C-alpha positions as CSV (number, residue, x, y, z in Angstrom):
1,M,0.0,0.0,0.0
2,N,1.4,3.3,-1.1
3,L,0.7,6.2,1.3
4,P,0.8,9.8,0.0
5,S,3.9,11.6,0.9
6,P,3.7,14.6,3.3
7,F,4.6,16.8,0.3
8,S,1.6,15.7,-1.7
9,W,-0.7,16.5,1.2
10,I,0.8,19.9,1.5
11,H,0.4,20.4,-2.2
12,T,-3.3,19.4,-2.1
13,L,-4.1,21.7,0.8
14,A,-2.3,24.6,-0.8
15,T,-4.3,24.0,-4.1
16,H,-7.7,24.0,-2.2
17,W,-6.7,27.1,-0.3
18,A,-5.7,29.0,-3.4
19,R,-8.9,28.0,-5.2
20,A,-11.1,29.1,-2.3
21,R,-9.2,32.4,-2.1
22,M,-9.8,32.9,-5.9
23,R,-13.5,32.1,-5.5
24,R,-13.8,34.7,-2.7
25,R,-12.0,37.3,-4.8
26,L,-14.2,36.6,-7.9
27,N,-17.3,36.8,-5.7
28,R,-16.2,40.2,-4.4
29,V,-15.5,41.4,-8.0
30,D,-18.9,40.1,-9.1
31,G,-20.6,41.7,-6.2
32,Y,-18.9,45.0,-7.0
33,R,-20.0,44.7,-10.6
34,R,-23.6,43.9,-9.5
35,G,-23.5,46.8,-7.1
36,K,-22.2,49.1,-9.8
37,Q,-24.9,48.0,-12.2
38,R,-27.6,48.6,-9.5
39,I,-26.2,52.1,-8.9
40,L,-26.2,52.8,-12.7
41,F,-29.7,51.4,-13.1
42,G,-30.9,53.6,-10.2
43,A,-29.2,56.7,-11.7
44,V,-30.9,56.0,-15.1
45,M,-34.3,55.6,-13.5
46,F,-33.8,58.8,-11.5
47,G,-32.8,60.6,-14.7
48,L,-35.9,59.4,-16.5
49,C,-38.1,60.4,-13.6
50,F,-36.5,63.8,-13.6
51,L,-37.1,64.2,-17.4
52,V,-40.7,63.2,-17.1
53,L,-41.2,65.7,-14.2
54,A,-39.3,68.4,-16.2
55,S,-41.5,67.8,-19.3
56,Q,-44.6,68.0,-17.2
57,L,-43.5,71.3,-15.7
58,T,-42.6,72.6,-19.1
59,A,-46.0,71.6,-20.4
60,V,-47.6,73.5,-17.5
61,V,-45.8,76.6,-18.4
62,L,-46.2,76.4,-22.2
63,E,-49.8,75.2,-22.2
64,G,-51.0,77.6,-19.5
65,R,-51.8,74.9,-16.9
66,A,-50.2,76.8,-14.1
67,T,-52.2,79.3,-12.2
68,K,-49.6,81.9,-12.8
69,T,-47.4,82.1,-16.0
70,T,-43.8,83.1,-16.1
71,F,-44.8,86.4,-17.5
72,D,-47.3,88.1,-15.2
73,D,-47.8,91.0,-17.4
74,W,-48.4,90.0,-21.1
75,E,-47.8,93.6,-22.3
76,E,-44.2,93.4,-21.0
77,R,-43.6,90.2,-23.0
78,Q,-45.3,91.6,-26.2
79,K,-42.9,93.3,-28.6
80,Q,-44.6,96.4,-29.8
81,R,-44.6,96.5,-33.6
82,A,-44.6,99.9,-35.3
83,D,-47.5,101.0,-37.5
84,I,-47.0,101.1,-41.3
85,V,-48.4,104.0,-43.2
86,D,-48.4,105.2,-46.8
87,R,-46.4,108.2,-48.0
88,N,-49.2,110.5,-46.9
89,G,-49.7,109.0,-43.5
90,R,-52.7,106.7,-44.3
91,M,-52.7,103.6,-42.2
92,L,-51.6,100.3,-43.9
93,A,-50.9,98.1,-40.9
94,T,-51.4,98.5,-37.2
95,N,-51.8,96.5,-33.9
96,A,-55.0,95.8,-32.1
97,Q,-55.9,93.9,-29.0
98,T,-57.5,90.6,-29.5
99,H,-57.9,87.3,-27.6
100,S,-57.0,83.7,-27.9
101,L,-59.4,80.9,-27.0
102,Y,-58.4,77.7,-25.0
103,A,-60.1,75.1,-22.9
104,H,-59.7,73.3,-19.6
105,P,-61.5,70.0,-20.3
106,Y,-61.4,68.8,-16.7
107,E,-63.8,71.7,-15.8
108,M,-66.4,70.4,-18.3
109,S,-69.2,67.9,-18.1
110,A,-70.2,65.6,-21.0
111,G,-73.2,67.9,-21.5
112,D,-71.0,71.0,-21.7
113,V,-68.9,69.4,-24.4
114,E,-72.0,68.4,-26.4
115,R,-73.3,72.0,-26.2
116,I,-69.9,73.4,-27.2
117,M,-69.9,71.2,-30.3
118,E,-73.4,72.3,-31.3
119,E,-72.5,76.0,-30.9
120,F,-69.1,75.9,-32.5
121,V,-70.5,74.7,-35.8
122,V,-71.9,78.2,-36.2
123,I,-69.2,80.2,-34.5
124,F,-66.2,78.4,-36.1
125,P,-67.5,76.7,-39.3
126,D,-64.0,75.9,-40.5
127,L,-62.9,74.3,-37.2
128,D,-62.2,70.5,-37.1
129,L,-64.9,69.7,-34.6
130,E,-64.3,65.9,-34.7
131,R,-60.7,66.5,-33.6
132,L,-61.7,69.0,-31.0
133,G,-64.4,66.7,-29.6
134,S,-61.8,64.0,-29.1
135,Q,-59.5,66.4,-27.3
136,L,-62.2,67.7,-24.9
137,N,-62.0,64.8,-22.5
138,P,-61.8,65.1,-18.7
139,N,-58.3,63.5,-18.6
140,R,-56.8,66.6,-20.4
141,K,-56.1,69.8,-18.6
142,F,-55.5,72.1,-21.5
143,V,-56.5,72.4,-25.2
144,W,-55.7,75.1,-27.7
145,I,-58.8,76.1,-29.7
146,R,-57.9,79.3,-31.5
147,S,-54.8,81.5,-31.3
148,R,-56.9,84.5,-32.4
149,I,-60.6,85.2,-32.4
150,S,-62.7,88.2,-33.4
151,P,-64.7,90.3,-30.9
152,R,-67.9,88.8,-32.4
153,Q,-66.7,85.3,-31.9
154,M,-65.6,86.1,-28.4
155,Q,-69.1,87.3,-27.6
156,A,-70.7,84.3,-29.1
157,V,-68.4,81.9,-27.0
158,N,-69.3,83.9,-23.9
159,E,-73.0,83.4,-24.6
160,I,-72.6,79.6,-24.6
161,G,-72.2,79.9,-20.8
162,V,-70.2,76.8,-20.0
163,P,-67.2,76.6,-17.7
164,G,-63.8,75.6,-19.0
165,L,-63.6,78.0,-22.0
166,H,-61.1,80.7,-21.4
167,F,-59.7,83.8,-23.2
168,G,-56.2,85.3,-23.2
169,K,-55.2,88.8,-24.2
170,R,-52.8,89.3,-27.0
171,E,-51.8,91.7,-29.8
172,A,-52.9,91.1,-33.4
173,R,-51.6,92.6,-36.6
174,I,-54.4,94.3,-38.5
175,Y,-54.5,95.4,-42.1
176,P,-57.5,97.8,-42.3
177,N,-57.5,98.0,-46.1
178,G,-57.9,94.2,-46.6
179,K,-56.3,93.1,-49.9
180,L,-55.1,96.5,-50.8
181,G,-51.3,96.5,-50.9
182,S,-51.1,92.9,-49.8
183,H,-48.0,92.1,-51.9
184,V,-46.2,95.1,-50.5
185,L,-47.0,94.4,-46.8
186,G,-46.7,90.6,-47.1
187,G,-48.2,89.7,-43.7
188,T,-47.4,88.2,-40.3
189,K,-48.0,85.2,-38.2
190,Y,-47.6,84.3,-34.5
191,G,-44.2,83.0,-33.4
192,V,-43.6,81.9,-29.8
193,E,-47.0,82.2,-28.0
194,D,-48.7,81.5,-24.7
195,V,-52.3,82.1,-23.6
196,K,-51.5,85.6,-22.5
197,W,-49.0,86.7,-25.1
198,A,-47.7,86.0,-28.6
199,D,-44.8,87.3,-30.7
200,I,-45.8,88.8,-34.1
201,V,-43.4,87.7,-36.8
202,G,-43.2,88.9,-40.4
203,V,-43.5,86.2,-43.1
204,R,-43.2,88.2,-46.4
205,G,-43.1,91.7,-47.9
206,V,-41.9,94.6,-45.8
207,E,-43.2,93.0,-42.6
208,K,-40.4,90.4,-42.9
209,E,-37.7,92.4,-44.7
210,L,-38.0,95.5,-42.4
211,E,-38.9,93.7,-39.2
212,P,-35.8,95.0,-37.3
213,L,-36.8,98.5,-38.2
214,L,-40.5,97.9,-37.2
215,L,-39.4,96.7,-33.8
216,D,-36.8,99.5,-33.3
217,L,-37.6,102.7,-35.1
218,P,-35.1,105.5,-35.0
219,E,-35.6,108.0,-32.2
220,G,-38.4,110.4,-33.1
221,K,-40.1,108.1,-35.5
222,Q,-43.5,106.8,-34.6
223,E,-44.4,104.8,-37.7
224,L,-42.8,103.3,-40.8
225,L,-43.4,105.6,-43.8
226,L,-43.6,103.8,-47.2
227,S,-43.3,105.3,-50.6
228,V,-46.6,103.8,-51.9
229,D,-49.6,106.1,-52.2
230,L,-52.8,104.3,-51.0
231,R,-55.0,106.1,-53.6
232,L,-52.7,105.2,-56.5
233,Q,-52.5,101.6,-55.1
234,G,-56.2,101.3,-55.2
235,I,-56.5,102.5,-58.8
236,V,-53.6,100.3,-60.0
237,E,-55.0,97.1,-58.3
238,E,-58.5,97.7,-59.6
239,V,-57.5,98.2,-63.2
240,L,-54.9,95.4,-63.2
241,A,-57.5,92.9,-61.8
242,H,-60.0,94.0,-64.5
243,G,-57.3,93.6,-67.2
244,V,-56.3,90.1,-66.1
245,K,-59.9,89.0,-66.2
246,L,-60.7,90.8,-69.5
247,Y,-57.9,89.2,-71.4
248,H,-58.1,85.8,-69.6
249,A,-54.6,86.1,-68.4
250,R,-53.0,83.7,-65.9
251,S,-51.8,86.5,-63.8
252,G,-50.5,90.1,-64.0
253,S,-48.4,92.8,-62.3
254,A,-47.9,96.5,-62.3
255,V,-45.1,98.7,-61.0
256,L,-45.5,102.5,-60.8
257,M,-42.2,104.3,-60.0
258,D,-40.9,107.8,-59.6
259,A,-38.3,108.0,-62.3
260,N,-36.0,110.4,-60.4
261,T,-36.0,108.9,-56.9
262,G,-36.7,105.2,-57.6
263,E,-39.7,105.3,-55.1
264,V,-42.3,102.7,-55.8
265,L,-45.6,104.5,-55.7
266,S,-47.6,101.4,-56.4
267,L,-46.8,97.7,-56.7
268,A,-49.5,95.3,-57.6
269,S,-49.7,91.6,-58.3
270,Y,-52.9,89.7,-59.3
271,P,-54.3,87.3,-58.0
272,D,-53.9,88.8,-54.6
273,F,-54.8,87.9,-51.0
274,D,-55.9,89.4,-47.7
275,P,-53.0,89.6,-45.2
276,N,-55.5,89.5,-42.3
277,N,-56.1,85.8,-43.2
278,R,-52.9,84.8,-45.0
279,D,-53.0,81.3,-43.6
280,E,-56.2,80.5,-45.4
281,Y,-54.7,81.4,-48.8
282,F,-51.6,79.4,-47.9
283,R,-53.6,76.3,-47.2
284,K,-55.7,76.6,-50.3
285,T,-53.0,77.5,-52.8
286,K,-51.2,74.6,-54.4
287,S,-49.7,76.5,-57.4
288,D,-46.4,78.2,-57.1
289,H,-48.0,81.2,-58.9
290,G,-51.1,81.5,-56.7
291,P,-52.3,84.6,-54.8
292,L,-49.3,84.6,-52.5
293,F,-46.8,84.8,-55.4
294,N,-45.5,88.3,-56.0
295,N,-45.4,88.5,-59.8
296,A,-43.9,92.0,-59.8
297,V,-40.9,91.0,-57.7
298,Q,-40.6,87.2,-58.0
299,G,-41.8,86.8,-61.6
300,L,-38.6,86.4,-63.7
301,F,-39.5,86.6,-67.4
302,E,-37.9,87.2,-70.8
303,L,-39.6,90.5,-71.5
304,G,-39.1,90.6,-75.2
305,S,-39.0,93.8,-77.2
306,T,-38.9,96.1,-74.2
307,F,-35.2,95.4,-74.3
308,K,-34.7,96.9,-77.7
309,I,-34.5,100.4,-76.2
310,F,-31.4,99.3,-74.2
311,A,-29.6,98.3,-77.4
312,A,-30.5,101.6,-79.0
313,A,-29.5,103.6,-76.0
314,Q,-26.1,101.9,-75.6
315,A,-25.3,102.2,-79.3
316,L,-26.3,105.9,-79.3
317,D,-24.3,106.6,-76.1
318,L,-21.2,104.8,-77.6
319,G,-21.4,107.0,-80.7
320,L,-21.8,103.9,-82.9
321,V,-25.0,105.3,-84.5
322,N,-27.4,108.3,-84.3
323,T,-31.2,108.2,-84.5
324,D,-31.1,108.5,-88.3
325,T,-28.5,105.9,-89.0
326,L,-29.8,103.2,-91.4
327,I,-29.9,99.7,-90.2
328,D,-30.1,96.6,-92.4
329,T,-33.2,94.5,-91.5
330,R,-32.8,91.6,-93.9
331,K,-33.0,88.3,-92.1
332,L,-29.8,87.4,-90.2
333,R,-28.2,84.0,-89.8
334,I,-26.2,83.4,-86.7
335,G,-25.3,80.4,-84.5
336,G,-27.4,78.1,-86.7
337,R,-30.5,80.2,-86.2
338,V,-32.3,82.6,-88.5
339,I,-33.4,86.0,-87.1
340,K,-36.2,87.7,-89.0
341,D,-38.9,90.3,-88.4
342,Y,-42.5,89.6,-87.8
343,L,-43.4,92.4,-90.2
344,G,-41.4,94.2,-92.9
345,D,-39.7,93.4,-96.1
346,G,-36.1,93.7,-94.9
347,E,-35.6,97.2,-96.2
348,P,-33.1,99.5,-94.3
349,I,-34.7,101.6,-91.6
350,T,-33.4,104.2,-89.1
351,V,-32.4,103.4,-85.5
352,E,-35.6,105.3,-84.4
353,Q,-37.7,103.1,-86.7
354,V,-36.0,100.0,-85.3
355,I,-37.7,101.0,-82.0
356,V,-41.0,102.2,-83.5
357,K,-41.5,99.2,-85.7
358,S,-40.0,96.8,-83.1
359,S,-37.5,95.2,-85.5
360,N,-35.8,92.1,-84.1
361,V,-33.2,92.1,-86.9
362,G,-32.4,95.8,-86.3
363,A,-32.0,95.3,-82.6
364,A,-29.8,92.3,-83.3
365,R,-27.5,94.3,-85.6
366,L,-27.2,97.0,-82.9
367,G,-26.2,94.3,-80.4
368,I,-23.5,93.0,-82.8
369,M,-22.1,96.5,-83.2
370,I,-22.0,96.9,-79.4
371,G,-20.4,93.4,-78.8
372,K,-20.9,90.9,-76.0
373,A,-18.5,92.4,-73.5
374,R,-19.9,95.9,-73.6
375,Q,-23.4,94.6,-73.8
376,R,-23.0,92.5,-70.7
377,Q,-21.4,95.4,-68.8
378,F,-24.3,97.7,-69.7
379,M,-26.9,95.1,-68.7
380,E,-25.2,94.8,-65.3
381,R,-25.0,98.5,-65.1
382,L,-28.8,98.6,-65.4
383,G,-29.1,96.2,-62.5
384,F,-29.7,93.0,-64.4
385,G,-27.0,91.0,-62.7
386,E,-28.4,91.0,-59.1
387,P,-31.6,91.2,-57.1
388,T,-33.2,94.7,-57.1
389,G,-32.7,95.3,-53.4
390,L,-36.3,96.4,-53.0
391,E,-37.3,96.2,-49.3
392,V,-39.6,93.3,-49.6
393,S,-38.4,89.8,-48.6
394,E,-39.2,88.2,-52.0
395,S,-36.6,90.4,-53.8
396,R,-33.8,88.6,-52.1
397,I,-34.4,85.4,-54.2
398,S,-35.3,87.2,-57.4
399,K,-31.9,87.2,-59.2
400,P,-32.0,87.6,-63.0
401,I,-31.4,84.5,-65.0
402,L,-28.4,85.1,-67.2
403,P,-27.3,82.9,-70.1
404,A,-24.9,80.1,-69.1
405,R,-22.6,81.2,-71.9
406,W,-22.8,84.8,-73.1
407,G,-21.7,84.3,-76.6
408,E,-22.6,86.0,-79.9
409,L,-26.0,84.3,-80.2
410,S,-26.9,85.5,-76.6
411,T,-25.8,89.0,-77.5
412,V,-28.1,88.9,-80.5
413,T,-31.2,87.5,-78.7
414,I,-30.7,89.6,-75.6
415,S,-30.8,92.7,-77.9
416,F,-34.5,91.9,-78.6
417,G,-35.3,90.5,-75.1
418,H,-34.8,86.8,-75.2
419,G,-32.2,84.8,-73.3
420,L,-32.2,87.0,-70.1
421,A,-35.0,86.9,-67.6
422,I,-35.7,89.7,-65.1
423,S,-38.6,90.9,-62.9
424,P,-40.9,93.8,-63.7
425,V,-39.3,95.8,-60.9
426,H,-35.9,95.3,-62.7
427,L,-37.4,96.6,-65.9
428,A,-39.1,99.6,-64.3
429,T,-35.8,100.6,-62.6
430,A,-33.8,100.3,-65.8
431,Y,-36.4,102.5,-67.7
432,A,-36.3,105.1,-65.0
433,S,-32.5,105.2,-65.2
434,I,-32.4,105.9,-69.0
435,V,-35.3,108.4,-69.3
436,N,-34.7,110.6,-66.2
437,G,-31.6,112.2,-67.7
438,G,-29.4,109.1,-67.4
439,C,-28.9,108.8,-63.7
440,K,-29.0,105.4,-62.1
441,V,-31.8,104.9,-59.6
442,V,-32.2,102.3,-56.9
443,P,-35.7,101.1,-56.3
444,T,-37.1,101.6,-52.8
445,I,-40.4,101.0,-51.0
446,L,-39.5,103.6,-48.4
447,R,-40.4,107.3,-48.9
448,V,-37.3,109.3,-49.9
449,E,-37.1,112.3,-47.6
450,V,-34.0,113.9,-49.1
451,I,-33.3,113.8,-52.9
452,S,-29.6,113.6,-53.7
453,D,-28.0,115.9,-56.3
454,E,-25.4,113.2,-57.2
455,C,-25.8,111.4,-60.4
456,D,-24.4,107.9,-61.0
457,R,-24.6,108.2,-64.8
458,V,-25.8,105.3,-67.0
459,V,-26.2,107.3,-70.2
460,S,-25.6,110.9,-71.2
461,K,-28.3,113.5,-71.0
462,S,-28.3,113.7,-74.7
463,T,-28.9,110.0,-75.1
464,S,-31.6,110.1,-72.5
465,R,-33.5,112.8,-74.4
466,Q,-33.2,110.8,-77.7
467,V,-34.4,107.7,-76.0
468,S,-37.5,109.5,-74.6
469,Q,-38.3,110.9,-78.0
470,M,-38.1,107.4,-79.6
471,L,-40.4,106.0,-76.9
472,G,-42.8,108.8,-77.5
473,E,-42.9,108.0,-81.2
474,V,-43.7,104.3,-80.4
475,V,-47.0,105.6,-78.9
476,N,-47.6,108.2,-81.7
477,S,-47.1,105.9,-84.6
478,G,-45.7,102.5,-83.6
479,T,-46.9,99.4,-81.7
480,A,-48.4,101.3,-78.7
481,T,-50.9,103.7,-80.3
482,K,-53.6,102.6,-77.9
483,A,-51.8,104.5,-75.2
484,R,-52.3,107.9,-76.9
485,M,-54.4,110.2,-74.9
486,D,-55.2,113.9,-74.7
487,T,-54.7,114.4,-71.0
488,V,-51.0,113.4,-70.8
489,S,-48.3,112.5,-73.2
490,V,-47.1,109.0,-73.0
491,G,-44.1,107.1,-74.4
492,G,-43.1,103.4,-74.0
493,K,-42.1,100.2,-75.6
494,T,-44.2,97.0,-76.1
495,G,-42.9,93.5,-75.6
496,T,-44.6,90.3,-76.7
497,A,-42.2,87.4,-75.7
498,D,-42.8,83.8,-76.4
499,K,-43.1,82.1,-73.0
500,V,-40.3,79.7,-72.0
501,H,-41.3,76.0,-71.9
502,P,-40.2,74.3,-68.7
503,N,-38.8,71.4,-70.8
504,G,-36.7,73.7,-73.0
505,G,-37.6,76.0,-75.9
506,Y,-40.6,78.1,-76.2
507,Y,-44.4,77.7,-76.3
508,D,-46.0,78.4,-79.7
509,D,-49.2,79.8,-78.2
510,R,-48.3,81.4,-74.9
511,V,-46.7,84.9,-74.4
512,I,-45.7,87.4,-71.8
513,A,-47.2,90.7,-72.8
514,T,-45.5,93.8,-71.4
515,F,-45.8,97.6,-71.8
516,A,-43.0,99.7,-70.2
517,S,-44.3,103.3,-70.3
518,V,-43.0,106.7,-69.2
519,F,-44.9,110.0,-68.8
520,P,-45.1,112.9,-69.4
521,I,-42.8,112.2,-72.3
522,E,-41.5,115.8,-72.6
523,Q,-39.8,115.4,-69.2
524,P,-40.4,111.9,-68.0
525,Q,-41.2,111.8,-64.3
526,F,-42.9,108.4,-63.9
527,V,-42.5,104.9,-65.2
528,L,-45.2,102.2,-65.3
529,V,-44.4,98.6,-66.2
530,L,-47.5,96.4,-66.8
531,T,-47.2,92.7,-67.5
532,L,-49.9,90.1,-68.4
533,D,-49.0,86.4,-68.2
534,E,-50.6,84.4,-71.1
535,P,-53.3,86.9,-72.2
536,T,-55.7,85.7,-74.8
537,T,-58.3,87.4,-77.0
538,N,-61.4,86.2,-78.8
539,D,-59.8,85.2,-82.1
540,G,-56.8,83.6,-80.3
541,S,-54.2,84.8,-82.8
542,K,-50.7,85.7,-81.7
543,W,-51.1,89.2,-83.0
544,Q,-54.2,89.8,-80.9
545,R,-52.4,88.3,-77.9
546,G,-49.6,90.8,-78.3
547,A,-48.8,93.6,-75.9
548,G,-50.2,96.3,-78.2
549,N,-53.7,94.8,-77.9
550,T,-53.6,93.6,-74.3
551,A,-51.0,95.2,-72.0
552,V,-51.1,98.7,-73.6
553,P,-54.8,99.3,-73.1
554,V,-54.7,98.3,-69.5
555,A,-51.6,100.4,-68.8
556,A,-53.3,103.4,-70.6
557,E,-56.3,103.1,-68.3
558,I,-54.0,103.2,-65.3
559,I,-52.1,106.2,-66.6
560,S,-55.3,108.1,-67.4
561,R,-56.5,107.6,-63.8
562,V,-53.3,108.2,-61.8
563,S,-51.8,111.1,-63.9
564,P,-54.2,113.7,-62.5
565,F,-53.0,113.0,-59.0
566,L,-49.3,112.7,-59.9
567,L,-49.1,115.8,-62.2
568,A,-51.2,117.9,-59.8
569,K,-48.8,117.1,-57.0
570,R,-45.8,117.9,-59.2
571,I,-47.2,121.3,-60.2
572,A,-48.0,122.1,-56.6
573,D,-44.4,121.2,-55.6
574,E,-43.0,123.4,-58.3
575,S,-45.2,126.3,-57.3
576,E,-44.0,126.0,-53.7
577,D,-40.4,126.1,-54.9
578,D,-41.0,129.2,-57.1
579,P,-40.6,132.4,-55.1
580,A,-42.7,134.3,-57.6
581,S,-45.6,131.8,-57.3
582,D,-47.3,134.0,-54.6
583,N,-47.6,136.9,-57.1
584,R,-49.6,134.8,-59.5
585,L,-52.3,133.8,-57.0
């Protein structure tokens, strides 16, 4: 029998002792790990509980569940927005106190909710009553109903006589003239809001673009003074709307500008909207060119033959031609295309007749004389390279569309108004700059208090006079004879441009009809640009759709109605400046 040696016993005992020690150490580590996990789990649960509690407290503040809001005095929270007035001080936009409507469902019985549903059908016919009914359950403490209600609606809600319906004071932006001037003003909405206050935020037009100024007017200023005249705005909008309907146009725009200061006296776009209820138009409008679209500022079009006067003005100013220089109007081949005139036999005509007869070939040959580099420089000088800078928010994104490659073909087509797209405000500004004596103007929607004597010259005074005379002859014997009138002398240039097809090329049966006019022609003071998008007439021919038969009559009606106001004001101002005027009274 072999007995284990003492050393083997010692070895076995040592092994068992080491293993036991290792198990105790592992148990301690495992316990530590489990403890750490329990601590981590507890911390996570505590954090979740804290977040839930914080969210509940936030909801109390934001939804008005607390008995006392963070802002005890809503008037202190409300930013006072300045009034907006026209150039003569007539109100365009102001603030008025209104109320919000909310509910505490836990204060209502089932009968109260049923009665509310019955009455709200009449008071708020556009309200989603099915959704509201599901929200008005006793488990909820707060429900928004309307962020703004009228005094009549408030009275009607009061007469329901059930608990749980509450009102909160707040300011509202009011436009007392409704749709009048809607595309100038733009509109507002509520930003951050509570039951007792709401921030008013501009969304378009001057309300958005000039918001910093509206919230912080210079010292001594009580209201924001615009350049528009409310009387003129009413006339322009009325006639434009009638013209769009008469000629079955898709839309239309009109810009009336002071040629010397760049002040916009009226800016209209049709269809229009009521800024008091802008959200309703936003919900209903699916088209990019609906009532909210500002055609005068956002509409970028190739404006056709209205550009021919720029080719003539530059060629005259460079000394390349004079008004009697003969221009070859036989059809022109360039870049694989044939340029020809709609009317005419290709006989040589003077530069003036190029404008009066609206010769595409004549304008193209003037463009070739000028050359692409000088033409592009002149177009940019007129403001056709950048947004206009007009103080409405839409102008920021209305940058002219220039040719990708300004080659010889572009030089030719731009000379008669194709290949470069601009807005009606761009065109009005350019016409003002070349007929007012040749001084560049910058368009503005703010009233100009001090007129500068400095002249950033675009063309010479002599060229400006010649251009005005040619525009006058267009009305006397050219394509705009329907603008002739006895009360005021008018000049201008028509433009009937084939409309660009979204898939490339041009439509065969859709045009943009434009009349860029100036008056009085002896000393141009005012510019009116009127544009109709896709006008049609009874016979449907292209000639009858042209600007001479659509845009010109509409513009002439506007001029006949606004000129008495404008010229009477100009005469009065001149009399005030004349020291001898008192002797004639």
